N, C-alpha and C positions, 0 to 999 in steps of 0.2 A: 588391757590396762594394768594387769598384774605385773607385767615385765617392767613397768615404769615405777613400781613401788607403791601403787595405790591399792589400799585394801578396801573390801566392801564394808558397808555399815554392819556392826555386830548384829543388830536386828533391824528389820525394816521399821522406820519411824511411822507413826500414825497421826492423822489429824484428830486431835482431841477436841478442839473447838473450831468450827468454821463460822465465817461471818454470815449472818442471816438475821431476819427480824426476830428470830427466837434464840439468838446466841445465848448460851447458858454460862455466863461468866460466874454466876454464883456457884454453879456446880463445879466449874473449873477451879475456883479458889478452895472449895470444900475438899477437892481431891488432892490438894497439896498442903504440906505443912510449913513450907518455907519459900521465901522469894529471895532472889539476889537482885540488889539494886545497885546500879552504877551511879555512885554519888557525884562523880565528875560531870555527869550529864543531867543531874537532877535540877530542874527549874523550880525554885523555891515557891511553895504555896503555904498558906497559913496552917493547913492541917498536917503538914510535914513536921511541925514543931512537936517534939515529944515522941516521935517515932522511935521505938527501941531498936535502932539500927546497931548491928554488931560488925564493925569494920573488920575486914580480913587482913589484920596486921601481922607482919612477920619481921623479925630482926633483919632479915636479908634486904628488905626493901626500905629505902630512905624516902618514902613518900608520905606526906601528911595523911593522917587517918581519914580526914574528910574528903580526900581525893581517891580513896580506895573503894573498890566494890564492898558492899556490906550485906550481911544476912538479915532478913526481916522475918521473924516468926509470924505465922498465920494461925488464926484460930477463930472460931465462931464468936467468942466472947471479947476478942480484941476490939477496943473502941474505934480503931481506924479502919476496920474492915468495910464498913459501909461506904466510906469515902474512897477507898481503893477500888471497890466494885464500881462505883460511879465513874471513876477515872478510866477504868478499863473500857467501859461502854463509850465514853466520850472520846477516848483515844483513837477509835476507829476513824474519826474525822479530824482529829487534832493530835498527831503523833508527838507533839511537844509536851503533852501531859505525861505524868508518871506512868511508865510501863516497865514492869520488872524485866530484867535481862533473861531471867529464867525462873521457873517454878519447880520446886523439888518435892517429890513425894517420898516420905520416909515412914518408918514405923512410928506410931503415935507417941511412944515414950522416948523418942530421940531427943537428947539434950541439945539445946541450941549451941552451947559452948563447945561440945564435941564436934559438931558439924562445922562450926566457925573455925576451930583449929585445923581441921582437915582441909577445908577449902583454902585457908590462908597458906598452908604448906604447899598446896597444889599450884599456887600462883608462881612459885619459883622452883620448877623441877630441876633435877640434875641433868646436865647435857654433856654427854661424853664423860670424861674422867675429871671430877673436881670442879667443873664449871656449873654455874647457875644462870638461869635466864628468866625473864618476866613473861609469863604466858597469859594472854587475855582470853582464856577459855570461857569466861563468863559472857563475852560478847556474842550475841546470837548470829552475827555474820561470820564468826570464827568457829564456834562450837561444832557445827555439822561438818566442816571441812577437816577438823582435827580427827573426826571419827573415821575418815578415809586414810589418814596418815599414820595414826597410832594403832598398832595391832590390838585386837579385842582384849587380850589378857592384861596389857598395860592400860588400855583405855578404861577398863573396869575399875581401876584404882581411883580414878577421878571421882567416881560416884560415891565412894565412901559409904555412909549410912543410907544414901538415897537409892531407891530402886527405880525411879523414873525421873528423867530430866526433860522439862518441857520448855520450849522456846517460842517466842513470837515470830511469825513470818507473815508479812503483809497483814491481812486481817484474819489470820488463823493462828492457832497454837498447835505446835507439832511436838508430840511426845516421843522420846527416845528411851525405851526400856534399857535397863542395865544389861551388859553382856553377862554371859554365864559366870556367876560368882565363884563357882568351884575352881576355875582356872585363873582367878584374879592374881595379878602380881602383888607382891608385898612392898615394892619400891616404885616410886614415881620418878622414872628415869627415861630420858629420850636419847636416842643415838644422834651423833652429829649429822647424819644424813636426814633423819627425821626433822631435826631443827632447821636444816636448810630448806626443807619442803614447807615447814611452818612459816618461815620468813617470806615465802611467796604468797601467803594468803592475802595480804593487803593488796597485792598486784592482781591477784585473781578477782578480788572484790571490785577493783577498779575496772577490770575487763568486763565483769558482769554488769556493772552500771552502764558502761558504754553499749553493751549488747542490748540491755533492756531499753535504752534510749533508741537504739537502732530498730528494735522491734516496734516501738511506738505504743507499747501497752504494758501493763503489769504482767508478771509471770502467771501462766495459767494455773499453776499449782506448785507445790514444793518439789514434786518429782521432776518437773521441767527445769526448775532452778538448780536442783542438785545435779542433774545430768549435765547442764551447761557448766557448772563448777568443775565437774570431773573432766569435761572436755578441755577447759581452760588449763587445768593443772597438767593434764597429759601433754598438752601442746607445749607448755613451758619446760617440762622435763625433757621432752623430745628435742626442743630447741637447744637446750643445754648440752645434751649428750650426743646428739647426732650432728648438730650444726655449730657447736661450740659458741653459741650466743651466750654472753655472760651478763651484760648490763640488765638490771631489773626492768627498766623502761622498755628495752628491746624485747624482753621476754613477754611483757604485757602486750606489746604490739603484735607479736607473733600469736599470742593467745586470742587476741581480738580478731585477727585474720582467720584463725581456725573456727571461731564462732560465726563470723560474718559470712565466710566463703566456703565452709565445709572442713571437717577435721583432716581430710586428705589433700587439702589445697597445696601443700608443700611438695606433693609428688608431681605436679604439673611440670613439664619440661622447662617452660619459661621461668617458673619459680625455682626449679632446681638450678638452673644456670645463674639466676640471681643470687641464690644462697652460696654458690661456689665462689662468687666474686663480690662479696659484700664490700661496699665502700667504707672508708674510714669513719664516716658519720654514723654508722651503725644501722641495724635492721629497721628500726622504727622510722627514722627520718627518710631513709631510702625507699622503703616500701610505700610511703605516702605519695611517691611520684609515679607509682604504677597506675596506668590508665584504666578507666572504667571498662573499656573494651577488653583489655586483658583479664581483668577480674571477672567479667562475664564468662569468658572462656574457661577460666580456672574453676568457677562455680559449676559450670556444666560438667567439667572433667571430674570434680570432686563428687558430684552426685552419682556418677557412673563408675567410680573406682573405690 
């Protein structure tokens, strides 16, 4: 994987809270000082009125403040903590309820405004020389994939005052400790190549959705999900570099075939011939015409190679 530009997670993430009859959401909230709320996906409820949300505003973004992610301070004396706790419990069966994108653990004396400024800055990293881009790092379907793309020293910059970043996954909460702070970069900058990889994340997520549907069950755990995400990303990068596949939808189709039929499916002689003679309509449309009989042969080949 390293030859394709995928870096390992800085530290192995851990399951901080798993779903069970004794799920300790109160302990989860007590272990964190801040939450990130995606206001764009916030379904209004009466208790949301008066929440001290701190939008991650920056001059670079021309987005209304009520459409931006926002920081929510947490604390045992906050009047909304009981309602938030109840929502976390109910959200196991109703994901439409308020669920933070992330929970951040910081030093107890961290000023909300300091963290707010830092996270707002991180929404628009420098890409290459002089360019800026909008980075949805706060999205829990994006965050863990960024950790594979951005080297640990630059990745650590995102944490700022936080020492743990915790995201929801299915009915669990996965904690990502910060990388070694001694080697943290002082600049939030991405290379053009890293940004190209980041732009693939939405297509990786679509491929993962298709694979989960193909499996007919939820992910067994975060490890299975993360491994599948890496397989999909590796497949897309391989398709670009070795087979000159450019269209994003075609890259997604190639990734899906890698997940469905084995990551070495493309080595099968029939697929090799197919890739050497791709028709004008592109990989995705053409590969849909491959018969089940051939795919069965490809899967057997991939398992043994």
